[in-house]
C-alpha positions in Angstrom: 117.1 114.3 90.4 115.0 116.1 90.9 113.8 116.1 94.9 110.8 113.7 95.9 107.4 115.6 95.2 106.1 113.9 98.3 108.5 113.5 101.8 109.4 109.7 101.7 111.3 109.5 105.1 108.9 107.8 106.5 109.4 105.2 104.0 111.8 102.6 104.0 113.5 101.4 100.9 113.1 98.8 99.0 109.5 98.9 100.2 106.4 98.9 97.5 105.8 102.5 98.9 109.3 103.6 98.3 109.3 101.4 94.7 105.7 103.6 93.4 106.8 106.5 95.0 109.9 106.4 92.5 108.4 104.6 90.1 105.9 107.9 90.0 108.9 110.6 89.9 110.2 109.0 86.9 107.3 109.4 85.2 106.5 112.8 86.5 110.2 113.3 84.4 108.6 111.4 81.3 105.4 113.9 81.6 108.0 116.9 82.1 110.2 116.0 78.9 107.7 114.5 76.6 106.0 118.4 77.2 109.2 119.6 76.6 109.7 117.5 73.3 106.3 119.2 72.0 107.0 122.8 72.5 110.6 121.9 71.2 108.6 120.0 67.6 106.5 123.5 67.6 109.7 126.0 67.0 110.9 123.4 65.3 113.7 122.6 67.4 115.0 119.2 66.1 118.2 119.5 68.6 115.7 119.9 71.3 112.9 117.5 70.1 115.7 114.8 69.8 117.1 115.3 73.2 113.7 115.2 75.3 112.5 113.3 73.6 115.2 110.3 74.0 115.0 111.7 78.4 111.0 110.7 77.9 111.8 107.6 76.8 114.9 106.6 79.4 112.5 107.9 81.8 110.7 105.3 80.9 112.2 101.9 81.2 113.7 103.2 84.4 109.9 103.4 85.9 109.2 100.3 84.0 112.8 98.9 85.4 111.5 100.1 89.3 108.0 98.3 88.2 109.4 94.8 87.3 111.0 94.6 91.1 107.2 95.2 92.4 106.0 91.8 93.0 109.3 90.8 94.4 108.7 93.6 96.8 105.1 92.7 97.3 106.0 89.1 98.1 108.6 89.9 100.2 106.0 92.0 102.5 103.5 89.1 103.2 
């Protein structure tokens, strides 16, 4: 996995702030793979298009899963 875009050493794991950071990192990966997929479509490279699209979908699913944890984490913060 890529290094975080920001220094997150000060953020407690499981906190709402860390969940948002993790979701943002996944969404950055979605953006990366979606752009790569459009490049593969333009070439045309069907294998690359298939791979990059599947990676974008996997990263999006991960982001959605992380965001599903956010309401429970908000309750814990109260």
